[in-house]
C-alpha positions in Angstrom: 98.2 66.1 112.0 96.0 65.8 108.9 92.8 67.9 108.9 89.5 66.2 108.0 87.2 68.3 105.7 84.0 66.4 105.9 81.0 68.6 106.6 80.4 69.0 110.3 76.7 69.0 109.9 74.0 68.5 107.2 73.3 72.3 107.5 76.9 73.1 106.7 76.8 71.1 103.5 73.9 73.3 102.1 75.1 75.7 99.4 73.8 79.3 99.6 71.8 80.8 96.7 74.1 81.4 93.7 73.0 85.0 93.4 75.2 85.9 96.4 78.3 84.4 94.8 81.1 86.8 93.7 81.0 87.5 90.0 84.3 85.7 89.2 82.7 82.4 90.4 79.9 82.7 87.8 80.2 79.6 85.6 81.4 77.5 88.6 77.9 77.3 90.2 77.2 73.8 89.2 80.5 72.5 90.4 80.4 74.5 93.7 76.8 73.3 94.4 78.0 69.7 94.4 80.9 70.3 96.8 80.8 69.9 100.5 81.4 73.0 102.6 83.8 72.8 105.6 84.0 75.4 108.4 87.1 76.1 110.4 87.1 78.3 113.5 89.6 81.1 114.1 93.0 79.6 115.0 92.4 76.2 113.4 94.9 74.8 110.9 93.3 74.4 107.5 96.3 72.9 105.6 99.6 71.8 107.2 102.9 72.3 105.5 104.6 69.0 104.6 101.4 67.0 104.4 99.7 65.8 101.2 96.0 66.1 101.5 94.9 65.8 97.8 92.4 68.6 98.5 91.6 71.7 96.6 89.9 74.4 98.8 87.9 77.3 97.4 87.4 80.1 99.9 83.7 80.8 100.4 83.9 83.3 103.3 86.3 84.3 106.1 90.0 84.8 106.1 93.1 82.7 106.3 96.8 83.3 107.0 99.5 81.7 104.9 102.5 80.8 107.0 106.0 79.7 106.1 108.3 78.6 108.9 105.8 80.0 111.4 105.9 83.5 109.8 102.7 84.8 108.3 103.5 85.8 104.7 100.0 86.7 103.6 96.4 87.1 104.5 93.7 85.8 102.0 90.1 86.9 102.4 88.9 87.0 98.8 86.0 84.6 98.2 86.9 82.4 95.3 90.6 82.2 96.3 92.0 78.7 95.8 94.1 77.0 98.4 96.1 73.8 97.8 96.2 74.2 94.1 100.0 73.9 93.7 100.1 70.8 95.9 97.2 69.3 93.8 98.8 70.2 90.4 102.3 69.1 91.3 101.2 66.0 93.4 103.4 67.2 96.3 102.8 68.0 100.0 101.6 71.5 100.9 104.5 74.0 101.0 102.9 76.3 103.5 100.5 76.2 106.5 97.1 77.7 106.1 95.4 78.9 109.3 91.9 80.3 109.8 92.1 83.9 111.1 88.4 84.0 111.7 85.5 81.6 111.2 86.0 80.5 107.6 84.2 78.4 105.1 85.6 76.5 102.1 84.2 74.5 99.3 86.2 71.2 99.4 87.1 69.3 96.3 89.3 66.3 95.7 92.4 67.2 93.6 91.1 64.8 90.9 88.4 67.4 90.1 91.1 69.2 88.2 91.3 66.3 85.8 87.5 65.7 85.7 86.2 69.3 85.3 87.7 71.5 82.6 86.0 74.6 84.1 87.8 74.1 87.5 91.1 73.5 85.8 90.7 76.6 83.7 89.7 78.6 86.8 92.8 77.5 88.7 95.0 78.0 85.6 93.7 81.6 85.2 94.5 82.3 88.9 98.0 81.0 88.5 98.4 82.8 85.2 97.3 86.1 86.7 99.9 85.7 89.5 102.6 85.0 86.9 101.6 88.1 84.9 101.6 90.2 88.0 105.0 88.9 89.1 106.4 89.5 85.7 105.0 93.0 85.5 106.3 93.9 88.9 109.7 92.5 88.2 109.9 94.5 85.0 108.9 97.7 86.8 111.4 97.1 89.6 114.2 96.6 87.0 113.1 99.8 85.2 113.2 101.8 88.4 116.5 100.3 89.3 118.0 101.3 86.0 116.7 104.8 86.4 118.5 105.0 89.8 115.3 104.7 91.9 115.3 101.0 93.1 112.4 100.0 95.2 113.2 99.0 98.8 113.8 95.3 99.4 110.9 95.3 101.8 108.5 96.7 99.2 109.6 94.1 96.7 109.1 91.2 99.2 105.7 92.5 100.2 104.6 92.8 96.6 105.8 89.3 95.6 104.2 87.7 98.7 100.9 89.3 97.7 101.3 88.1 94.1 102.2 84.6 95.0 99.2 84.0 97.2 96.9 85.9 94.9 95.6 88.5 97.3 93.2 91.0 95.8 95.5 94.0 96.1 98.3 92.4 94.1 96.7 92.2 90.8 98.9 93.9 88.3 100.2 96.5 90.6 103.7 97.8 90.4 106.4 98.6 92.9 106.3 102.2 94.1 109.8 103.5 94.9 110.2 105.4 98.2 
C-alpha cells in the first residue's frame, strides 16, 4: 500500500513562522516554505519497506518508529530528521517501515529536489556524514575497549549502531560504555 503525501487541507499546507524552526534548519527556510506539509496520525504508516515512493520527508514535529522485519529499531523525534534519504539517493525501495508514533508532521519533497537544490543535498550529505563519523568513532572505541580486555556488550553495540544509523539525537559522536 503506497501512502499519499498530498496536504490533507489548505491549512495543513501553511508553513509556520521560520523563527520557530530548529537552528540546524536555518538556511533551509526558503526550501521548506515551498514544500507541502503532510500529517500522519499515531499508528499510521509513513513509508513502507519495499516500496519506492521517490519522496524525501523532513520531520517537522512528532515522532516516528523505524521498523525492520516488524521490530522497532529506533525512534526518531528530532525536528529536521530526514526520512527516505537512502532510498532517494540510491534510487531503491525503502529498506524499513516508518510508522507515526504520535501525530506527526513532515515537509514532503520529491527526491528530485536533491538534484535541483544544492542546499538540500548538502543538508542530507551532512546528516549521512555525521552518521558515518559517529559509527566510525564508536567502532574505533569498541575495538580499543576490546583490546584492553573490556569489550562492550553486544547489546550496547547494537543499540549504539541503531541510534547512529537512523541519526537519533543521542547518538551523535557518543562512544560505547563498557559494563
